[in-house]
N, C-alpha and C positions, 0 to 999 in steps of 0.2 A: 453272489450270495447274500442272502438277509438272516440276521439274527433278530428275533422277535422276544421280549421279554414282557415280564406283568409291565414295565414302564417304556416300552417299545413296540412300536406296532408302522405298518405301512397306511400313511395319511392315505384323504380318498384323492384319487388320481386317475387320469385319464391317460392313456398311451395314445400313441399316434399312428402306431400300428400292432396287426393284432400280437398278442404274447399268450406264453405259457408258465403257470404257476406251478411249480411241483415242491411238496413238502418232503425234504431231505433226511431229517432226522427229529427227535423231542416230541411234543406235546401235538396233540389236534390241535389245528387253526380253525377259525372262522373268517370264511370270504366271503363277503358282500359284493353283488355286482347290482350295478344299477345304470339300465341302459339307454336310459332317457333324464338322467337326477331329477324323475320323479316316481319312479315305480323302482324296487330295492327285492332284492331276495338275499338271503343269506344260508350259507351252505358248509357243514363241517368237511374238512379235509384231511385224514390220517397220512400216516407216512407212505410214502412210495406212491400217493395218490397227486393228478394231474389235473388241470384243470385250464380251460383258453377262458381268455378273457378277450373279446373282438376290440378292434380298432375304436375308438371315440366313446367306448361305455366307461363310466366310472366306477370304481373298485377301492375297496379297503380290506386287509388283514390284519388280525390280530392272532396271538395262541390264548389257549383257553387253558395253558397251564402255565409250567414256570417260565420254557424257553423252546424254541420250535428255529430250525434252521430250514429257510426257504428260497428255494431258487427260481428268478426271472428271465426268462430267455426268449429271444434273442437279448443280449446284453447291447448295453448304448442306446436305446430309445427311448426318444424325448417325451416326455409327460408336460400334460397342465394337472399343478398341482391347485388343489381346491383352497380356498381359505379355511382358516384355523377350526372355525366352528360351522362350516358347511355339511350339512348330509341332505341326501336327496326327503323332498318334502312333496305330500299329496296335492295335488290343487284343493283350491277351495272351490266350494261350490257357492 
């Protein structure tokens, strides 16, 4: 379980296996997924909602309020963590 606050969020990372993310309590969160490191889409999740992230897709989660509790399972999954300032970037024309 992760506790997200105004100052704490789940940074961009890529799971080695499929995972599920469920909002346990607190405020709405925004989950952003990038399937390829170029395109990204964001969606809001409320308490009780669950979303799957496929293996080898980048994702990040942050609360839209004061605090949220998030469960990521299965636990014990390895992640590739992006560099601190990395984010998906569109290809240049």
